[in-house]
Backbone bond lengths (Angstrom), bond angles and torsions (degrees), N, CA, C in turn:
res aa  C-N    CA-C-N  psi(-1)  N-CA   C-N-CA  omega(-1)  CA-C   N-CA-C  phi
1 M - - - 1.436 - - 1.607 113.36 -
2 Q 1.324 113.65 128.26 1.454 113.65 -176.44 1.563 109.06 -79.17
3 I 1.356 116.07 135.50 1.402 121.40 -177.33 1.601 108.54 -105.90
4 I 1.281 114.43 131.87 1.488 120.90 -178.15 1.479 106.69 -80.10
5 S 1.293 119.11 128.54 1.458 120.95 176.80 1.538 111.99 -70.82
6 E 1.266 118.24 165.30 1.545 123.82 174.53 1.481 110.12 -62.84
7 Q 1.355 121.05 -35.34 1.430 121.69 -176.53 1.520 106.57 -73.32
8 E 1.333 121.62 -42.81 1.363 125.84 176.81 1.478 114.69 -58.42
9 S 1.385 113.67 -40.25 1.414 121.58 -179.62 1.589 109.43 -66.43
10 N 1.341 114.48 -42.64 1.491 120.30 -179.67 1.614 107.12 -61.81
11 L 1.248 113.42 -44.41 1.571 117.47 -179.14 1.478 107.13 -61.34
12 T 1.329 119.03 -42.11 1.456 117.97 -179.95 1.503 113.62 -65.86
13 M 1.289 118.30 -37.45 1.462 120.75 177.61 1.531 114.08 -68.38
14 T 1.429 110.26 -34.51 1.471 113.32 176.20 1.489 111.61 -69.21
15 E 1.270 119.41 -37.85 1.478 122.00 177.65 1.495 109.09 -66.47
16 L 1.325 121.11 -37.88 1.410 123.35 -177.98 1.611 109.49 -66.21
17 G 1.387 111.37 -44.39 1.442 115.75 176.47 1.456 115.58 -60.05
18 G 1.333 112.89 -37.77 1.524 114.30 178.78 1.461 112.56 -67.25
19 R 1.299 118.99 -33.91 1.521 125.61 179.20 1.542 107.85 -66.28
20 V 1.319 119.76 -46.13 1.418 123.10 176.88 1.521 113.93 -59.21
21 R 1.291 111.09 -43.67 1.524 119.59 178.63 1.480 108.78 -66.36
22 A 1.279 121.02 -39.03 1.461 124.46 -177.39 1.499 111.67 -66.33
23 W 1.458 113.75 -46.44 1.406 119.39 -178.60 1.534 111.41 -66.73
24 R 1.308 115.64 -37.59 1.464 119.45 176.41 1.528 112.11 -60.37
25 A 1.356 113.39 -42.09 1.423 115.16 179.21 1.570 112.24 -67.89
26 R 1.342 113.55 -39.46 1.440 119.64 174.25 1.557 114.83 -55.43
27 R 1.338 111.42 -36.36 1.495 114.03 177.20 1.409 116.23 -88.11
28 G 1.370 114.13 -1.78 1.554 118.70 178.03 1.536 110.87 68.28
29 M 1.366 116.13 31.56 1.502 120.38 178.30 1.472 111.75 -100.23
30 T 1.345 113.10 139.76 1.456 115.44 170.07 1.500 109.40 -80.05
31 R 1.285 118.61 167.71 1.438 122.65 178.48 1.451 109.96 -64.39
32 K 1.301 118.62 -35.20 1.519 123.38 179.90 1.471 109.08 -65.97
33 A 1.336 120.17 -40.19 1.448 126.50 179.49 1.568 109.19 -64.41
34 L 1.278 112.38 -45.70 1.484 116.18 -178.04 1.587 110.61 -66.65
35 A 1.261 114.31 -37.04 1.561 118.76 174.38 1.375 109.63 -60.90
36 A 1.353 121.08 -48.29 1.442 125.11 -178.17 1.527 109.83 -60.01
37 D 1.325 118.92 -44.84 1.468 120.17 -175.39 1.493 113.05 -77.27
38 S 1.393 117.51 -24.35 1.418 118.52 -173.80 1.589 111.95 -95.33
39 G 1.353 112.79 -19.49 1.426 118.64 -173.09 1.449 118.24 80.47
40 L 1.364 113.27 11.96 1.452 121.51 178.08 1.564 108.92 -102.28
41 S 1.367 116.14 162.57 1.436 115.63 -175.12 1.590 107.43 -88.82
42 E 1.297 114.13 154.78 1.495 119.27 176.76 1.585 111.93 -61.49
43 R 1.291 117.35 -34.48 1.463 120.90 174.07 1.535 111.32 -59.23
44 F 1.293 113.78 -44.22 1.535 119.96 -178.96 1.509 109.24 -62.26
45 L 1.347 114.60 -51.72 1.357 121.48 179.76 1.554 115.69 -56.63
46 A 1.352 110.92 -39.63 1.428 117.48 177.10 1.547 109.02 -61.57
47 D 1.349 115.55 -46.87 1.481 116.67 177.49 1.551 114.71 -61.05
48 V 1.307 116.66 -37.08 1.486 123.34 177.19 1.511 108.09 -60.66
49 E 1.327 116.66 -50.45 1.489 120.76 -176.22 1.513 111.04 -69.97
50 G 1.237 115.77 -20.84 1.508 120.19 178.69 1.548 112.18 -92.93
51 G 1.360 112.90 5.12 1.497 115.12 179.00 1.533 115.39 75.64
52 K 1.286 114.67 26.78 1.400 122.61 -177.42 1.632 110.53 -124.08
53 G 1.175 116.71 173.44 1.590 119.45 171.08 1.505 107.76 89.34
54 N 1.262 110.84 164.11 1.520 123.38 176.95 1.495 109.96 -100.91
55 V 1.261 116.04 101.54 1.482 120.04 -171.77 1.545 109.03 -97.74
56 S 1.313 114.62 121.80 1.509 120.34 174.93 1.450 112.40 -94.72
57 I 1.413 114.72 164.12 1.481 121.65 176.98 1.460 112.08 -56.51
58 Y 1.409 116.05 -34.66 1.438 118.47 178.25 1.492 111.93 -62.83
59 S 1.362 116.47 -46.37 1.437 120.81 -177.22 1.557 110.83 -61.71
60 L 1.342 112.44 -43.91 1.481 117.85 -179.66 1.567 110.40 -57.55
61 Q 1.319 111.00 -45.58 1.541 118.27 -178.56 1.508 108.66 -61.95
62 A 1.377 117.21 -42.05 1.496 118.25 177.76 1.516 109.56 -63.67
63 I 1.241 122.79 -42.69 1.472 124.66 -179.15 1.521 108.08 -61.94
64 A 1.295 115.81 -46.80 1.553 119.04 -176.96 1.460 110.40 -61.60
65 L 1.333 117.08 -47.84 1.507 121.34 179.85 1.592 109.69 -60.63
66 A 1.297 119.41 -39.22 1.439 121.61 177.28 1.542 111.89 -64.34
67 L 1.283 114.73 -35.82 1.490 120.85 -179.71 1.536 111.30 -85.47
68 N 1.303 119.46 -0.84 1.472 127.89 179.36 1.449 107.98 57.29
69 I 1.320 121.09 48.35 1.522 128.09 168.29 1.439 109.32 -133.70
70 S 1.293 116.62 168.60 1.426 120.72 177.27 1.572 110.75 -83.04
71 M 1.322 119.43 163.84 1.497 115.95 -179.68 1.511 108.06 -71.44
72 L 1.424 120.03 -24.84 1.397 122.69 179.23 1.514 107.92 -67.27
73 E 1.355 118.22 -38.96 1.487 116.28 179.46 1.521 111.00 -69.12
74 L 1.279 116.48 -27.90 1.514 121.11 177.64 1.459 112.37 -67.19
75 L 1.422 114.68 -35.99 1.458 118.98 -173.06 1.505 110.83 -95.49
76 Q 1.200 121.15 -30.37 1.533 119.32 -177.39 1.417 114.72 -75.17
77 D 1.358 113.95 160.64 1.458 118.24 177.44 1.544 110.26 -64.47
78 A 1.306 115.13 146.53 1.523 121.73 177.38 1.504 111.88 -54.22
79 V 1.315 115.37 131.24 1.517 119.09 -176.78 1.542 107.65 -98.36
80 R 1.290 116.79 156.90 1.448 118.88 174.58 1.563 107.58 -63.47
81 P 1.330 116.44 148.93 1.510 119.18 -179.09 1.581 111.18 -55.72
82 A 1.238 116.51 -46.18 1.471 119.84 -174.89 1.533 109.74 -65.41
83 L 1.386 114.73 -35.98 1.452 117.99 175.70 1.522 113.66 -67.95
84 G 1.271 113.15 -36.86 1.428 120.77 177.63 1.626 112.29 -62.37
85 R 1.306 113.43 -42.25 1.366 120.14 176.59 1.585 113.57 -60.00
86 A 1.394 109.81 -45.70 1.560 115.26 179.73 1.488 109.31 -66.97
87 Q 1.358 118.83 -35.64 1.431 119.00 178.92 1.544 111.02 -69.99
88 A 1.341 121.41 -28.38 1.399 120.63 178.39 1.613 109.48 -68.80
89 L 1.283 113.14 -38.26 1.504 119.69 175.78 1.513 108.79 -62.24
90 L 1.364 117.49 -55.10 1.397 120.15 -176.69 1.538 114.80 -56.18
91 A 1.330 115.02 -37.58 1.413 121.97 178.77 1.577 114.58 -54.58
92 R 1.322 114.69 -22.62 1.468 119.92 -175.74 1.591 110.94 -87.51
93 L 1.363 116.90 -4.48 1.405 118.76 -175.65 1.528 109.19 -97.68
94 D 1.305 113.91 157.66 1.544 123.65 174.94 1.523 105.58 -84.17
95 D 1.327 113.22 175.66 1.434 119.12 -175.35 1.533 111.31 -65.93
96 S 1.234 114.75 -39.18 1.507 115.13 177.66 1.492 113.51 -64.16
97 Q 1.294 119.15 -43.17 1.446 127.33 174.99 1.485 113.91 -60.96
98 L 1.419 114.53 -37.20 1.474 120.70 177.66 1.541 109.47 -66.78
99 D 1.332 115.40 -41.84 1.500 116.49 173.59 1.501 112.85 -57.99
100 Q 1.351 115.99 -43.62 1.548 116.66 -179.41 1.556 110.50 -65.27
101 A 1.348 115.76 -37.31 1.449 119.92 -179.22 1.557 111.50 -66.99
102 Y 1.316 112.86 -37.16 1.515 118.52 175.91 1.542 108.42 -61.63
103 S 1.265 118.20 -46.04 1.526 119.82 179.35 1.461 112.60 -63.09
104 V 1.401 115.42 -44.77 1.490 121.18 -176.66 1.570 105.54 -61.46
105 L 1.263 119.63 -51.41 1.462 123.54 -176.89 1.543 112.74 -59.91
106 G 1.327 115.67 -43.38 1.435 120.84 177.10 1.555 113.57 -63.09
107 S 1.309 115.84 -43.03 1.506 118.97 -179.32 1.575 110.07 -75.87
108 T 1.327 115.14 -42.73 1.541 115.55 -175.62 1.476 111.29 -66.91
109 F 1.333 121.79 -38.77 1.402 122.92 -177.29 1.526 115.90 -108.60
110 D 1.382 115.16 18.24 1.482 123.06 176.59 1.552 111.76 50.55
111 L 1.338 111.16 45.94 1.518 116.19 178.86 1.543 114.52 -99.40
112 G 1.352 114.55 -4.53 1.499 114.20 -173.31 1.458 115.96 -95.70
113 D 1.397 117.17 14.05 1.498 119.25 -177.57 1.428 113.43 42.59
114 A 1.461 116.44 53.13 1.409 122.18 -168.48 1.501 113.20 -66.36
115 L 1.414 115.86 -20.79 1.458 117.88 179.83 1.562 115.49 -55.65
116 G 1.310 110.74 100.59 1.413 118.44 176.23 1.530 116.46 85.42
117 R 1.362 115.70 4.38 1.514 119.71 -171.40 1.525 109.19 -61.60
118 E 1.335 118.10 -41.69 1.438 118.55 -172.79 1.503 111.15 -79.11
119 Q 1.320 120.19 -7.49 1.437 123.39 175.00 1.606 111.00 -96.37
120 R 1.279 115.58 -9.91 1.442 120.12 175.15 1.578 109.07 -100.33
121 I 1.357 112.77 103.31 1.455 121.38 -173.67 1.508 110.73 -91.78
122 A 1.323 118.83 119.25 1.508 120.85 171.22 1.537 108.76 -107.98
123 L 1.251 113.20 130.77 1.514 120.33 176.85 1.535 110.75 -99.43
124 L 1.330 112.38 127.45 1.488 117.86 -179.67 1.581 110.30 -112.07
125 G 1.236 114.20 161.43 1.543 119.36 177.66 1.435 109.86 137.56
126 L 1.435 112.84 162.66 1.438 123.85 176.55 1.569 113.53 -63.14
127 R 1.292 116.50 168.77 1.460 118.44 167.73 1.442 111.48 -57.43
128 G 1.366 117.12 141.19 1.426 121.13 178.25 1.562 113.21 89.88
129 A 1.426 116.57 0.59 1.440 116.35 -179.27 1.508 111.84 -77.19
130 G 1.395 116.10 -15.98 1.479 115.77 176.68 1.580 106.24 102.54
131 K 1.390 119.53 20.03 1.369 120.50 -178.70 1.512 113.19 -62.50
132 S 1.286 117.74 -47.82 1.516 121.83 -176.80 1.474 111.98 -68.07
133 T 1.365 120.31 -45.42 1.371 124.83 -178.91 1.548 113.48 -63.84
134 L 1.336 111.04 -55.29 1.485 120.11 178.64 1.492 114.78 -60.96
135 G 1.420 111.61 -42.02 1.441 120.09 -178.16 1.488 113.54 -64.80
136 L 1.325 116.65 -40.99 1.470 121.97 -179.41 1.543 107.12 -67.32
137 Q 1.311 122.60 -42.68 1.442 128.68 178.43 1.510 107.59 -59.64
138 L 1.371 118.74 -50.44 1.461 120.13 -174.84 1.570 109.89 -66.75
139 A 1.345 117.82 -38.47 1.452 117.57 177.35 1.529 111.98 -65.24
140 T 1.263 118.43 -37.60 1.451 121.72 -179.40 1.582 108.35 -64.02
141 E 1.262 113.08 -40.86 1.545 116.13 -176.12 1.458 108.38 -71.17
142 R 1.362 119.44 -36.21 1.445 123.73 -177.62 1.581 113.44 -78.48
143 G 1.324 112.35 -20.29 1.464 119.17 -177.19 1.482 114.73 79.19
144 V 1.365 117.46 29.79 1.431 120.85 -172.31 1.566 106.90 -124.81
145 P 1.351 117.05 163.63 1.463 121.39 179.48 1.532 113.01 -61.09
146 F 1.302 118.30 145.77 1.410 124.88 172.08 1.543 108.05 -105.82
147 I 1.351 117.61 121.54 1.438 121.88 -178.06 1.456 116.10 -123.51
148 E 1.302 115.89 137.90 1.472 118.94 174.68 1.521 105.94 -105.56
149 L 1.332 112.35 122.70 1.528 115.44 -176.03 1.497 114.11 -61.70
150 D 1.407 114.15 -32.18 1.543 112.74 -178.33 1.604 107.37 -64.11
151 R 1.244 119.19 -38.77 1.519 120.62 178.10 1.436 111.48 -64.77
152 E 1.367 119.34 -35.02 1.472 119.96 -178.88 1.614 109.57 -72.16
153 I 1.357 112.59 -34.46 1.486 117.37 175.28 1.481 110.07 -60.55
154 E 1.326 116.17 -45.97 1.447 119.00 -179.88 1.552 109.46 -63.38
155 R 1.321 117.79 -37.29 1.490 121.15 178.96 1.516 108.19 -62.47
156 E 1.401 112.11 -44.57 1.508 114.45 -175.38 1.565 108.87 -66.50
157 A 1.264 122.50 -34.12 1.473 125.96 -178.43 1.517 110.91 -87.38
158 G 1.206 120.95 -19.48 1.496 127.95 -179.77 1.505 110.05 70.51
159 T 1.331 117.47 30.57 1.503 121.71 177.20 1.508 108.62 -159.09
160 S 1.404 117.04 177.70 1.427 121.88 -171.59 1.547 109.36 -77.57
161 M 1.287 117.08 167.65 1.441 121.35 176.85 1.552 112.55 -61.66
162 N 1.311 114.23 -44.20 1.532 118.43 179.17 1.554 110.33 -59.82
163 E 1.299 116.79 -41.20 1.443 121.11 177.90 1.525 113.53 -67.28
164 I 1.215 116.08 -41.13 1.468 120.33 174.36 1.559 110.54 -51.42
165 L 1.425 107.71 -51.72 1.556 110.56 -175.93 1.489 111.64 -72.10
166 L 1.354 118.17 -28.79 1.465 118.13 178.30 1.515 113.07 -75.32
167 L 1.343 117.11 -32.79 1.506 117.68 -178.15 1.468 113.32 -90.04
168 H 1.384 117.02 -34.66 1.437 120.95 -168.07 1.588 110.72 -116.06
169 G 1.279 120.29 -15.29 1.393 125.09 -175.46 1.561 115.47 67.17
170 Q 1.252 118.92 -169.55 1.497 120.19 -174.44 1.494 110.70 -64.21
171 A 1.338 111.90 -43.34 1.494 113.17 179.17 1.533 115.52 -54.24
172 G 1.398 112.82 -47.11 1.430 115.16 173.38 1.431 120.63 -61.83
173 Y 1.383 112.57 -31.36 1.526 115.50 176.56 1.428 109.45 -69.94
174 R 1.334 121.71 -43.41 1.419 124.95 177.98 1.506 113.17 -59.46
175 R 1.368 117.63 -37.57 1.392 123.32 179.08 1.619 109.12 -62.68
176 Y 1.309 117.09 -48.87 1.509 123.24 178.18 1.526 107.75 -62.62
177 E 1.357 116.95 -37.15 1.435 118.40 -179.72 1.592 115.53 -64.55
178 R 1.282 111.89 -40.20 1.458 113.68 175.54 1.603 111.51 -70.21
179 R 1.290 116.28 -36.31 1.477 115.23 176.61 1.430 111.43 -62.16
180 A 1.291 117.78 -40.66 1.506 123.87 179.46 1.507 110.59 -62.70
181 L 1.283 113.37 -40.84 1.522 114.74 177.44 1.444 114.02 -65.27
182 F 1.287 120.87 -42.99 1.409 123.59 174.04 1.594 114.71 -58.05
183 R 1.313 111.64 -46.60 1.466 118.28 175.45 1.520 114.44 -60.26
184 I 1.318 117.95 -47.35 1.424 123.50 -178.84 1.555 110.02 -61.24
185 A 1.313 118.89 -44.32 1.426 122.83 178.55 1.566 112.46 -62.07
186 E 1.271 114.43 -37.75 1.436 120.45 -179.17 1.520 109.54 -74.01
187 E 1.321 118.29 -34.55 1.446 121.10 -169.69 1.627 108.55 -84.80
188 H 1.357 115.14 -15.48 1.510 117.24 -172.86 1.448 111.15 -131.14
189 P 1.396 118.46 65.15 1.462 121.39 173.21 1.435 112.06 -67.10
190 G 1.390 119.69 -25.16 1.437 122.19 -179.82 1.474 116.26 -82.90
191 G 1.375 119.30 -7.11 1.435 121.81 175.57 1.479 114.53 118.09
192 M 1.288 116.63 154.93 1.471 125.88 179.99 1.516 107.29 -170.54
193 V 1.337 114.76 170.52 1.449 119.99 171.30 1.454 106.98 -127.96
194 M 1.411 115.27 134.41 1.418 119.47 -175.11 1.498 114.33 -136.86
195 T 1.307 116.34 138.26 1.491 123.96 173.88 1.545 108.21 -88.00
196 T 1.293 114.83 141.27 1.492 117.40 171.44 1.523 113.83 -122.43
197 G 1.365 118.21 167.59 1.398 124.26 176.77 1.476 112.76 -70.64
198 G 1.378 115.24 141.31 1.467 118.89 -174.09 1.531 113.92 -56.19
199 S 1.431 119.56 -26.11 1.394 122.80 -174.11 1.526 114.50 -92.57
200 I 1.320 118.45 3.05 1.432 125.35 -178.90 1.643 111.19 -56.53
201 V 1.264 115.74 -34.73 1.452 119.90 -176.45 1.493 111.89 -71.74
202 S 1.295 117.52 -20.91 1.472 125.50 -179.75 1.519 113.95 -72.98
203 E 1.303 116.07 -21.00 1.481 123.38 178.42 1.533 107.79 -97.27
204 R 1.312 117.79 105.00 1.451 120.72 -170.92 1.582 113.37 -63.80
205 E 1.310 116.40 -43.60 1.480 117.36 175.78 1.519 112.76 -61.46
206 T 1.319 119.40 -40.67 1.431 121.34 -176.69 1.547 109.00 -70.31
207 F 1.384 115.64 -45.49 1.425 118.11 -177.82 1.558 111.83 -64.65
208 D 1.299 117.80 -36.68 1.413 119.41 171.91 1.436 113.90 -55.41
209 L 1.348 111.79 -47.66 1.579 120.37 178.98 1.489 103.92 -55.40
210 L 1.340 119.67 -56.68 1.423 121.71 -173.72 1.478 113.52 -56.03
211 Q 1.391 115.90 -46.64 1.545 118.54 177.73 1.528 113.40 -61.33
212 S 1.333 114.82 -29.27 1.559 118.47 -176.53 1.488 110.11 -73.50
213 R 1.221 118.34 -27.55 1.504 122.41 -171.07 1.515 114.76 -120.29
214 F 1.325 119.56 -5.59 1.442 123.32 -177.64 1.457 111.68 -136.94
215 Y 1.358 117.50 144.26 1.420 122.26 171.55 1.416 108.44 -80.39
216 C 1.348 121.67 115.37 1.486 124.20 -168.14 1.613 107.85 -101.64
217 V 1.384 110.56 136.02 1.416 115.81 176.89 1.563 108.43 -130.75
218 W 1.328 114.92 127.04 1.424 119.06 179.83 1.542 109.81 -92.43
219 L 1.322 116.20 117.96 1.441 121.07 174.87 1.547 103.62 -90.58
220 K 1.431 112.77 112.45 1.301 122.31 -172.88 1.543 114.51 -100.35
221 A 1.339 120.52 145.79 1.476 121.52 176.94 1.519 104.58 -158.41
222 S 1.379 115.04 166.78 1.402 120.29 178.77 1.484 110.03 -80.32
223 P 1.291 119.37 160.30 1.541 121.45 179.80 1.508 109.38 -59.56
224 E 1.296 121.38 -34.13 1.426 122.80 -178.74 1.565 109.44 -69.03
225 E 1.220 117.06 -41.59 1.484 121.47 -178.10 1.540 108.06 -68.52
226 H 1.371 116.81 -43.59 1.454 119.35 176.06 1.508 108.83 -55.14
227 M 1.314 124.47 -48.06 1.390 128.98 -179.27 1.529 111.39 -58.27
228 A 1.365 112.31 -53.14 1.464 115.59 -178.40 1.478 112.59 -59.50
229 R 1.319 121.54 -35.25 1.439 122.95 -177.20 1.401 112.21 -74.06
230 V 1.400 120.20 -31.62 1.472 123.32 176.49 1.463 107.26 -69.30
231 V 1.266 118.10 -45.80 1.488 120.77 177.18 1.533 113.74 -54.35
232 A 1.397 110.97 -49.46 1.414 120.53 178.10 1.499 116.65 -57.62
233 Q 1.334 115.22 -21.60 1.482 120.34 176.72 1.485 109.69 -87.88
234 G 1.320 118.38 1.66 1.488 122.77 171.02 1.548 110.84 100.24
235 D 1.301 119.84 12.95 1.443 123.87 179.17 1.490 107.57 -95.80
236 M 1.316 117.08 97.56 1.462 120.89 -179.46 1.544 115.35 -102.83
237 R 1.296 111.60 19.96 1.514 114.63 178.32 1.496 114.30 -58.70
238 P 1.352 121.02 -37.62 1.397 119.39 179.71 1.523 114.22 -61.54
239 F 1.331 120.53 -13.26 1.409 124.97 -173.77 1.575 109.97 -117.55
240 N 1.278 119.14 7.22 1.461 118.30 -168.79 1.572 110.21 -104.08
241 T 1.357 118.08 -2.54 1.392 113.01 -177.66 1.503 112.69 -109.39
242 T 1.293 124.72 -133.60 1.355 126.24 -170.69 1.644 112.55 -76.52
243 K 1.254 113.76 160.25 1.471 118.08 177.70 1.524 111.15 -54.87
244 G 1.278 121.08 132.52 1.434 123.94 -176.98 1.453 114.88 91.10
245 A 1.353 117.41 -0.36 1.490 118.08 -179.42 1.462 113.90 -65.60
246 T 1.443 115.57 -26.62 1.351 120.68 -175.79 1.608 107.94 -68.77
247 N 1.249 117.74 -44.94 1.472 123.58 174.53 1.498 112.33 -59.35
248 E 1.364 116.01 -43.14 1.422 118.29 176.04 1.497 111.61 -62.24
249 A 1.336 116.24 -46.23 1.458 115.60 179.12 1.466 118.54 -61.32
250 M 1.397 114.86 -33.34 1.389 121.70 173.78 1.445 113.10 -66.92
251 D 1.286 119.52 -39.93 1.519 123.66 178.92 1.502 108.03 -63.46
252 D 1.322 115.65 -44.40 1.468 122.85 -179.09 1.596 107.37 -57.58
253 L 1.292 114.64 -44.41 1.512 126.18 -176.58 1.476 107.71 -61.64
254 R 1.280 113.56 -48.13 1.516 118.99 -178.00 1.552 111.34 -65.40
255 R 1.323 113.97 -39.83 1.502 118.93 177.74 1.494 111.94 -63.34
256 I 1.241 115.63 -46.81 1.550 122.69 -178.27 1.577 104.38 -61.26
257 L 1.377 115.82 -53.80 1.473 113.63 -177.50 1.469 117.22 -61.69
258 A 1.401 116.82 -34.82 1.437 118.72 176.65 1.497 112.66 -67.39
259 S 1.374 120.54 -35.42 1.380 125.69 -174.58 1.552 109.44 -73.32
260 R 1.304 116.55 -24.66 1.501 120.25 -173.21 1.527 109.54 -106.84
261 E 1.323 119.94 -9.33 1.430 120.61 -169.83 1.514 110.69 -58.63
262 A 1.273 119.14 -41.99 1.534 118.67 -179.60 1.516 110.67 -67.77
263 L 1.291 119.05 -30.34 1.483 121.71 178.78 1.462 113.03 -74.89
264 Y 1.381 114.86 -35.52 1.483 120.15 176.20 1.470 109.69 -66.22
265 A 1.377 117.04 -33.77 1.471 124.49 -172.99 1.523 111.00 -72.75
266 R 1.348 115.75 -8.47 1.444 120.69 176.34 1.562 113.81 -79.33
267 A 1.336 112.51 -4.54 1.474 119.71 177.86 1.536 113.41 -60.36
268 D 1.373 117.21 159.82 1.459 117.58 -178.44 1.542 111.63 -72.30
269 A 1.374 116.51 -23.26 1.407 118.90 176.52 1.483 107.63 -151.41
270 V 1.363 117.00 156.52 1.478 127.22 -178.33 1.501 108.16 -120.26
271 V 1.268 123.37 131.00 1.471 125.70 174.10 1.526 103.74 -123.75
272 D 1.283 113.12 114.79 1.471 119.44 176.51 1.534 110.25 -90.71
273 T 1.332 111.65 116.63 1.517 119.64 -176.26 1.450 111.87 -94.91
274 A 1.355 116.27 5.45 1.465 118.70 -177.60 1.514 112.85 -63.59
275 A 1.309 118.36 127.60 1.464 122.21 176.94 1.557 113.84 58.98
276 R 1.411 111.54 28.99 1.470 118.53 -179.94 1.531 108.89 -114.81
277 T 1.343 116.15 143.68 1.404 118.71 172.73 1.556 110.57 -72.59
278 L 1.357 115.70 169.10 1.469 119.23 174.88 1.558 110.28 -58.68
279 K 1.310 114.99 -41.55 1.462 117.37 -173.31 1.493 109.05 -73.73
280 Q 1.312 119.13 -35.66 1.479 119.71 174.78 1.488 112.79 -64.84
281 S 1.358 117.83 -44.16 1.409 124.08 -179.04 1.548 111.22 -60.23
282 A 1.317 111.64 -46.93 1.497 118.11 179.36 1.456 110.33 -56.07
283 A 1.362 117.87 -43.46 1.419 123.48 -178.57 1.524 110.17 -67.77
284 D 1.255 115.96 -36.17 1.552 119.90 179.28 1.538 108.89 -69.85
285 L 1.343 117.60 -38.67 1.405 119.05 178.44 1.510 113.83 -69.78
286 K 1.347 114.15 -32.42 1.526 116.61 177.01 1.468 111.70 -66.11
287 R 1.298 118.41 -37.31 1.448 126.28 -177.78 1.535 109.23 -71.96
288 S 1.291 119.09 -30.04 1.412 122.41 -174.05 1.488 118.12 -82.87
289 V 1.333 115.24 -6.01 1.513 119.53 -177.12 1.503 106.79 -114.93
290 P 1.403 116.85 155.63 1.410 116.99 -177.42 1.493 111.50 -67.56
291 A 1.318 118.05 153.74 1.482 124.07 179.46 1.481 112.23 -50.82
292 S 1.277 118.83 143.91 1.511 122.05 176.68 1.532 107.32 -76.82
293 V 1.333 110.24 136.99 1.481 113.67 176.09 1.551 108.17 -117.38
294 A 1.364 112.91 158.27 1.515 116.79 -176.67 1.483 106.76 -87.28
295 V 1.271 114.28 87.57 1.575 122.23 173.39 1.494 109.17 -117.48
296 K 1.296 115.70 126.89 1.419 124.64 -170.69 1.605 107.09 -64.50
297 N 1.266 120.26 127.54 1.465 123.49 178.76 1.475 107.99 -92.47
298 T 1.375 117.02 116.19 1.436 118.36 -172.94 1.569 113.78 -74.58
299 S 1.295 117.77 -11.88 1.407 121.33 178.35 1.475 114.63 -93.11
300 Q 1.376 118.00 -18.32 1.425 118.20 -177.30 1.559 104.34 -158.46
301 P 1.346 116.29 135.67 1.492 120.71 -178.97 1.565 106.95 -61.77
302 A 1.331 112.21 147.35 1.521 118.55 -179.54 1.469 111.64 -59.01
303 D 1.363 119.00 -32.02 1.479 118.90 -178.94 1.470 115.46 -95.68
304 A 1.384 114.84 16.11 1.495 120.94 178.41 1.503 107.17 -69.91
305 P 1.318 120.20 147.58 1.403 120.48 177.75 1.529 114.32 -71.92
306 V 1.299 114.30 145.18 1.413 119.03 -176.51 1.554 108.55 -80.10
307 E 1.280 118.36 124.27 1.511 119.56 -179.04 1.461 108.59 -113.49
308 A 1.295 116.19 146.90 1.477 121.70 175.26 1.538 108.02 -141.86
309 S 1.304 110.52 126.17 1.469 116.14 177.38 1.555 110.37 -78.75
310 K 1.362 112.26 150.95 1.471 114.63 178.59 1.454 111.29 -65.97
311 P 1.294 121.81 133.11 1.440 128.67 -176.85 1.596 107.83 -59.21
312 K 1.302 114.93 134.27 1.529 117.98 179.59 1.544 107.87 -108.87
313 P 1.357 118.43 152.75 1.418 116.16 179.35 1.582 112.71 -70.76
314 S 1.253 117.24 148.60 1.468 123.39 -177.71 1.440 114.67 -122.35
315 R 1.298 118.78 142.23 1.462 120.33 178.12 1.533 112.23 -76.90
316 L 1.328 116.60 -6.86 1.477 119.19 179.56 1.495 110.64 -77.47
317 L 1.186 113.30 148.96 1.537 120.60 179.10 1.489 105.81 -70.97
318 A 1.375 119.02 141.31 1.477 121.55 -174.89 1.551 114.13 -47.51
């Protein structure tokens, strides 16, 4: 666990105090008026604006409400005025409308890196979804490379997944992950099929990058099927510990799937593999993606053999 130094903590408090002071000035409020509206003392507010004091979440919320802004606005970096206006409009849309707005903005202003996007297929889902099996089969049929993002992250870092996490932590891993995604998109304008880690959707910046450059397909399954497939692959860890570990593992799996379901659903297509045979799921996946086009891949000849490395265990949660 990373420990914040006293110097870093002081800098954070100074930055926070500056933001409170700036927002108060923008609202034309005296410290006395802010104290009255927030229910906090003037002395406490003076300490906050001076970068001192012990500020609680409750106190920040009270200050934000008194300033008529959200706590997020108080804490985040100042945005450009035009961006703020756009965000205000977008905040009034529901999830479906936001997806439409995302597509319209990307196509209107050429922000989506559309070159080859629909030919670069990224498979999403938890472990046991069938990403490797179905992905390799789809790549073979389309005559394009099959890529495992985990292996490309290792290539980017020059070391194993476990070493990346040990040396650089989650932040370092995500940094190499984004670099790998940029490189893969650039190297494969003619198309490829790629498997991704189950947690990639939980990182907003990375998932936005993935969606802007790859056609995303969620391979969906029930928690029971995910577990059964993982065990069928020879991973007996859910059953190797104390009595009741199976139920605990299933509860964890259900929680993870529930927390990510709305994110996975943002994919361009969803393929439900529940109660489907491998042949049926492969056909469903083939129908769900844009037709393959004969575009020369500058990084690998079209007739080059599709290679897939053997999946390695990862310390990352599915």
